[in-house]
C-alpha positions in Angstrom: -34.4 10.8 -43.2 -36.6 12.8 -41.1 -34.9 15.6 -38.5 -36.4 13.2 -35.8 -34.4 10.8 -37.3 -31.3 12.1 -37.2 -31.4 13.4 -33.9 -32.4 10.3 -32.5 -29.1 8.4 -34.8 -26.8 11.3 -33.1 -28.1 10.4 -29.1 -27.1 6.6 -30.6 -24.0 7.2 -32.2 -23.6 9.5 -29.0 -24.2 6.9 -26.6 -22.2 4.5 -28.0 -19.0 6.8 -27.8 -19.4 7.5 -24.2 -19.4 4.0 -23.5 -16.8 3.0 -25.9 -14.5 6.2 -23.7 -15.8 4.6 -20.5 -14.6 1.4 -20.4 -11.7 2.4 -22.1 -11.1 4.8 -19.5 -11.4 1.6 -16.9 -9.4 -0.9 -18.8 -5.9 1.6 -18.7 -7.1 2.3 -15.5 -7.1 -1.5 -14.4 -5.5 -3.3 -17.0 -2.6 -4.3 -13.9 -5.3 -6.6 -12.3 -3.9 -10.5 -12.2 -5.6 -12.8 -12.6 -6.6 -13.6 -9.3 -8.2 -10.2 -9.0 -9.8 -9.8 -12.7 -13.5 -10.2 -11.3 -13.4 -9.5 -8.5 -15.5 -6.4 -6.3 -13.9 -2.9 -5.3 -14.0 -2.8 -1.5 -11.9 -0.4 0.0 -9.7 2.8 -1.2 -7.9 5.1 0.4 -9.4 4.6 3.9 -7.6 3.8 7.6 -8.5 0.7 9.8 -7.9 0.9 12.6 -7.1 -2.3 15.5 -7.8 -1.2 18.9 -6.9 -4.3 19.8 -3.3 -4.7 19.4 -2.9 -0.9 18.5 -2.6 -0.2 14.8 -3.0 2.1 12.2 -2.6 1.5 9.1 -4.1 3.4 5.6 -4.4 1.1 2.5 -4.4 1.9 -1.1 -6.7 -0.9 -3.1 -8.6 -3.4 -1.3 -10.4 -6.0 -3.3 -13.0 -8.4 -3.2 -13.9 -11.4 -4.0 -15.6 -14.7 -3.5 -15.8 -13.8 0.4 -12.2 -12.6 1.1 -9.9 -9.3 0.9 -6.7 -9.3 -1.3 -4.5 -5.7 -0.5 -3.3 -4.0 -3.7 -0.4 -0.6 -2.9 0.6 1.8 -4.9 4.1 2.2 -5.2 6.2 4.8 -7.3 9.5 3.9 -8.3 12.8 4.1 -10.0 12.7 -0.1 -10.0 10.1 -3.6 -9.8 10.9 -5.0 -6.8 8.7 -5.8 -3.3 10.8 -3.9 0.0 10.1 -5.6 3.6 8.5 -2.0 3.9 6.5 -2.8 1.8 5.2 -6.1 3.5 5.4 -4.7 7.1 2.6 -2.0 6.0 0.2 -4.2 4.1 1.1 -6.9 7.2 -0.3 -4.4 9.3 -2.8 -3.3 6.5 -4.4 -6.7 6.7 -5.0 -6.5 10.3 -6.3 -3.6 10.5 -8.2 -4.2 8.5 -10.0 -7.5 9.3 -10.4 -6.0 12.8 -12.6 -3.5 11.3 -14.6 -5.2 8.5 -14.4 -9.1 10.4 -14.0 -9.8 7.0 -11.3 -12.4 6.0 -8.3 -11.0 4.7 -5.5 -12.6 2.3 -1.8 -13.5 3.6 -1.3 -12.6 0.1 -1.4 -9.1 -1.7 0.1 -7.0 -4.4 2.3 -4.2 -4.9 1.4 -2.4 -8.5 4.8 -0.4 -9.4 5.2 2.5 -11.5 8.5 3.5 -12.8 9.6 6.6 -12.4 10.9 8.3 -15.5 8.9 5.9 -18.6 5.5 5.4 -16.2 5.1 1.3 -17.2 3.7 -0.5 -14.3 4.2 -3.7 -13.6 1.8 -5.7 -10.2 4.3 -8.1 -8.2 3.1 -10.0 -5.5 4.2 -10.9 -1.8 3.1 -13.4 1.3 2.2 -11.1 4.1 3.7 -11.3 8.3 1.8 -12.9 10.1 0.5 -11.1 13.7 3.1 -13.1 16.1 5.5 -12.1 13.4 4.0 -7.8 13.7 3.5 -7.4 16.8 7.6 -8.6 17.8 8.3 -5.4 15.6 6.1 -3.2 17.2 7.7 -4.6 19.9 11.3 -4.0 19.2 10.2 -0.6 17.8 9.0 0.3 21.3 12.5 -1.0 22.3 14.2 1.1 20.2 11.9 4.3 20.6 13.3 3.9 24.9 16.6 3.1 23.9 16.2 -0.6 25.4 17.4 -1.9 21.9 20.7 -3.8 21.2 22.9 -1.5 19.7 21.6 -0.4 16.4 23.0 -0.9 13.0 22.2 1.6 10.4 20.9 1.1 7.4 23.2 -0.8 4.4 21.5 1.4 1.6 21.4 5.1 3.1 18.3 5.1 0.2 16.6 3.1 3.3 16.8 6.7 5.4 14.8 8.4 3.8 11.5 9.2 5.6 12.7 7.2 8.3 12.0 8.6 12.1 15.5 7.0 13.3 17.0 9.4 9.8 19.0 12.1 12.8 19.4 9.6 15.3 21.8 7.8 13.3 24.0 10.5 11.6 24.8 11.8 15.2 25.5 8.1 15.4 27.3 6.9 12.5 28.3 9.7 11.4 26.9 8.5 7.5 23.8 9.7 7.0 25.5 13.2 5.6 23.3 13.7 2.1 20.1 11.9 3.8 17.4 14.3 3.6 14.4 13.1 5.5 11.3 12.3 3.1 7.4 11.9 3.3 7.6 7.8 3.3 4.7 6.2 4.6 6.0 3.3 5.3 9.0 4.3 7.7 6.7 5.6 9.8 3.5 3.4 10.0 4.0 1.3 12.9 5.1 4.9 14.7 1.6 5.3 15.2 0.8 2.8 17.3 -0.5 3.2 20.9 2.6 3.0 23.8 2.0 -0.3 25.2 -1.3 -2.0 23.3 -0.2 -4.7 22.6 
């Protein structure tokens, strides 16, 4: 085999190896996709969108486009494979903001990709989102709570839900049973907190 042939052969082998590595990386990163999103294209990643009409701000993890419709995916790391109410609210706000900002339809069905905190195992969980009216009702209730116009509040049954909540210190003072909870950095607890007052 000539020197030129050897160089060409090495080059081809390197290209094949690099292509295989790339496919493995892409496969490991997106292998979680459900059947409905298997052929969808990634449209948006870690971007912030605003609904000026409704006074909502949301930063989404992923939005995939297929057949002219966007579908949202939220990434979470936790100890249990479960979709919480806060996840649904977070994704619902994202849906409204994304649809207004892009003019594209966004599916009422979304997914939460949960990675186990200790094992690293991943599982994608489907969920149905709230409608516009439900989200705006939650926003009005939050404003009433902030302005102390709401009915008497009751604390969450699980103190785990208090981590990252903007009202933690108030509940600690009022109910005296949240002493072991410390503030965290939970984006979902503050989604509606960034909405301007009186922008319904």
